[in-house]
N, C-alpha and C positions, 0 to 999 in steps of 0.2 A: 473748295471752289475759286473762283479766279476774280482777285483787286482789281482795283484800278483806282486810277484819285480820278471825284468828276468836280463839277465845282469851280465858281473864279475863286479860288484858292492864291493866297499870293504868302511864301512862305521862303523868311528870312533867320539865317543863323546867325545867332551870341552864342559865340564859344561854343560848346557840343552840346546849345540848347534849339530848338528852334521856333520863332512865332512867325503863327500864321495866322491870317486874317481871309476873312468873306465880306466884303460888301457890302453882296446881294444879303447876305445871311445876316448882315448885323452882327459876326460874332468873330471874337476874338479864341487861336487856340495856341495855349503854348506847348511842345514838349519839349520831356526829356529825355537825355544823353541817351534812350535805348530807342524813348517814341521817335527821335528825328531819324534813330537808325533806321527805325524798321519809315516811316515815311521816306526817306534816300533806297531803298530798299524796295519800292514799289513805287519807283521810280516808274518803271516796265511794267508791263501787267505781271501779275504776281498770281502765287497761291500760299495760304501760311502753311504746310510744310518746307517751302522754301525757305521762306522767311525766317522759319524753323529753326532749320539747317544751319542759317549763315550767321543764326544767332549764335546759338552753341559754341560754334567757331570761335568766335569773340567777346562772348561775358561768361565769367562763371555760374554758370542758369542751368543746373539738374529743366531734363526735355519735359518734362512732363506739366513744370511749371511752368517752361517757357513756351506753352501750346497755352497754357489755361490766359495764364498770361498776351499770352499774344491773340487771340481768343476775345478776348475784352475790350481789347486795347482797340482790338476792328470793328467792332460790335458796335464802341463811343465815337469814332468814325464813322460808320454809316452813316447812324442819328443823327452824327452831324452835320451828312450829304460836305461832305470831304470825301469819300469811297461810297465804290458798294460792292456792294456782291455779287459774283455772277454765276448759278453755275458752269459749268466746263463744258464744254463746246465740243460735241462726239462729230467725230469724220470716220 
């Protein structure tokens, strides 16, 4: 799946964390250091595999756990309509 940011989300870094707001949805989200890093990594459309590969070089985490946690985080972002998960295009 391709991960793309969507909506009117504004994000501000506070230390290692990111605070996000969507006026359209009336929601606020706080992302910890790992969530903030994922948000940075999906600045351009990406895949969960690419995100996990990068996180494995930056954080002490087992590959299987990384993928489970990243997938769960992406589902939450999609539920809040901060991202959309699209099937890859076939060329």
